[in-house]
C-alpha positions as CSV (number, residue, x, y, z in Angstrom):
1,M,36.6,-18.9,6.8
2,T,32.8,-18.9,6.7
3,S,30.5,-19.7,9.5
4,C,28.3,-22.8,9.5
5,Y,25.3,-20.6,8.9
6,S,26.8,-18.9,5.9
7,Y,27.7,-22.4,4.6
8,M,24.1,-23.5,5.1
9,Y,22.5,-20.3,3.7
10,D,24.7,-20.3,0.6
11,H,24.0,-24.0,-0.3
12,K,22.0,-24.3,-3.5
13,D,19.5,-26.8,-2.2
14,Y,18.8,-24.7,0.9
15,K,18.4,-21.6,-1.3
16,A,16.0,-23.4,-3.6
17,I,13.8,-24.5,-0.7
18,S,13.9,-21.0,0.8
19,S,12.8,-19.6,-2.6
20,K,9.9,-22.0,-2.7
21,I,8.8,-21.0,0.8
22,E,9.1,-17.3,-0.1
23,F,6.9,-17.8,-3.1
24,L,4.3,-19.7,-1.1
25,W,4.2,-16.9,1.5
26,D,3.6,-14.4,-1.2
27,Q,0.8,-16.7,-2.6
28,K,-0.7,-17.0,0.9
29,R,-0.7,-13.2,1.3
30,E,-2.4,-12.8,-2.1
31,L,-5.1,-15.4,-1.2
32,N,-5.7,-13.7,2.1
33,R,-6.0,-10.4,0.3
34,E,-8.6,-11.9,-2.1
35,Q,-10.6,-13.3,0.8
36,I,-10.6,-10.0,2.6
37,Q,-11.7,-8.2,-0.5
38,A,-14.6,-10.6,-0.9
39,I,-15.6,-9.9,2.7
40,W,-15.6,-6.2,2.0
41,D,-17.6,-6.8,-1.1
42,M,-20.1,-8.8,0.9
43,Q,-20.5,-5.9,3.4
44,A,-21.2,-3.5,0.5
45,L,-23.7,-5.9,-1.0
46,T,-25.4,-6.4,2.3
47,H,-25.8,-2.7,2.7
48,G,-27.1,-2.5,-0.9
49,L,-29.6,-5.3,-0.1
50,D,-30.9,-3.3,2.9
51,V,-31.3,-0.1,0.8
52,V,-33.1,-1.8,-2.0
53,R,-35.4,-3.7,0.4
54,S,-36.2,-0.4,2.2
55,H,-37.1,1.3,-1.1
56,M,-39.2,-1.6,-2.2
57,Y,-41.2,-1.6,1.1
58,K,-41.7,2.2,0.8
59,L,-43.4,1.6,-2.6
60,E,-46.0,-0.6,-1.0
61,D,-47.4,2.5,0.8
62,A,-47.4,4.7,-2.3
63,S,-50.7,6.5,-2.8
64,Q,-52.3,6.7,-6.2
65,A,-51.3,10.4,-6.4
66,N,-47.7,9.5,-5.6
67,D,-47.8,6.7,-8.1
68,K,-48.8,9.1,-10.8
69,V,-46.0,11.5,-9.9
70,L,-43.5,8.6,-9.9
71,E,-44.7,7.5,-13.3
72,K,-44.5,11.0,-14.6
73,F,-40.9,11.5,-13.6
74,T,-39.5,8.0,-14.1
75,G,-41.8,6.5,-16.7
76,D,-42.6,3.5,-14.4
77,C,-45.3,3.1,-11.8
78,S,-44.7,1.9,-8.3
79,E,-45.6,-1.7,-9.2
80,C,-43.0,-1.7,-12.0
81,W,-40.4,-0.3,-9.6
82,A,-41.3,-2.9,-7.0
83,S,-40.6,-5.6,-9.6
84,T,-37.3,-4.0,-10.6
85,Y,-36.3,-3.8,-6.9
86,G,-37.3,-7.4,-6.4
87,K,-35.1,-8.5,-9.3
88,S,-32.3,-6.4,-7.8
89,L,-32.7,-8.2,-4.5
90,D,-32.4,-11.6,-6.4
91,L,-29.2,-10.4,-8.2
92,I,-27.6,-9.1,-4.9
93,R,-28.4,-12.4,-3.2
94,E,-26.8,-14.3,-6.1
95,K,-23.7,-12.1,-5.8
96,L,-23.6,-12.6,-2.0
97,V,-23.6,-16.4,-2.5
98,D,-20.7,-16.0,-5.1
99,Q,-18.7,-14.0,-2.5
100,C,-19.3,-16.7,0.1
101,V,-18.0,-19.3,-2.3
102,I,-14.9,-17.2,-2.9
103,I,-14.3,-16.8,0.8
104,A,-14.7,-20.5,1.4
105,N,-12.4,-21.4,-1.5
106,R,-9.7,-19.0,-0.4
107,K,-9.8,-20.6,3.1
108,V,-9.2,-24.0,1.6
109,D,-6.4,-22.5,-0.7
110,V,-4.8,-20.8,2.3
111,E,-4.8,-24.1,4.3
112,V,-3.2,-26.0,1.3
113,V,-0.5,-23.4,1.0
114,S,0.1,-23.3,4.7
115,T,0.5,-27.1,4.7
116,Q,3.0,-26.8,1.9
117,I,4.9,-24.1,3.8
118,K,5.0,-26.3,6.9
119,S,6.3,-29.3,4.9
120,L,9.0,-27.3,3.2
121,N,10.0,-25.7,6.5
122,I,10.5,-29.2,8.0
123,E,12.5,-30.2,4.9
124,R,14.6,-27.1,5.0
125,D,15.3,-27.5,8.8
126,A,16.4,-31.1,8.2
127,L,18.7,-29.9,5.4
128,G,20.0,-27.1,7.6
129,D,20.9,-29.6,10.4
130,K,22.7,-31.8,7.9
131,L,24.6,-28.9,6.3
132,R,25.7,-27.5,9.7
133,E,26.8,-31.0,10.8
134,E,28.7,-31.3,7.5
135,F,30.4,-28.0,8.0
136,H,31.5,-28.9,11.5
137,T,32.8,-32.2,10.3
138,K,34.9,-30.5,7.6
139,E,36.0,-27.9,10.2
140,E,37.2,-30.7,12.5
141,E,39.1,-32.4,9.7
142,V,40.9,-29.1,8.9
143,V,41.8,-28.6,12.6
144,T,43.0,-32.2,13.1
145,S,45.0,-32.2,9.9
146,V,47.0,-29.2,11.0
């Protein structure tokens, strides 16, 4: 004879709810992974922002002689490079905002999935209680009929 827990775990409805919960946990882990990746990307972008800003500020002090050398080797003067660095800063800032949106959206997604998991756990627990009670009722019927 099986145990009440085997009876419960083998029930098709209990298995179906457990499968949904497993799927949601996988989904939650994936959402957390995406959020963490966005945080790491933000860190890299922030460091890039600092580097670009530093180079841009160094160009402000470029002497005319240095400016000519820069133009000779790169094809652009310090003013052109400052403009390019300025555009880079704008693009990095835009990307940082995009990462913030991803992080915030994943937080909401994780909360939604967590709520679904909690709801399904309550449903599964109630079904488990019912199935165990059903098992014990059947068990008593067998014992009393003998």
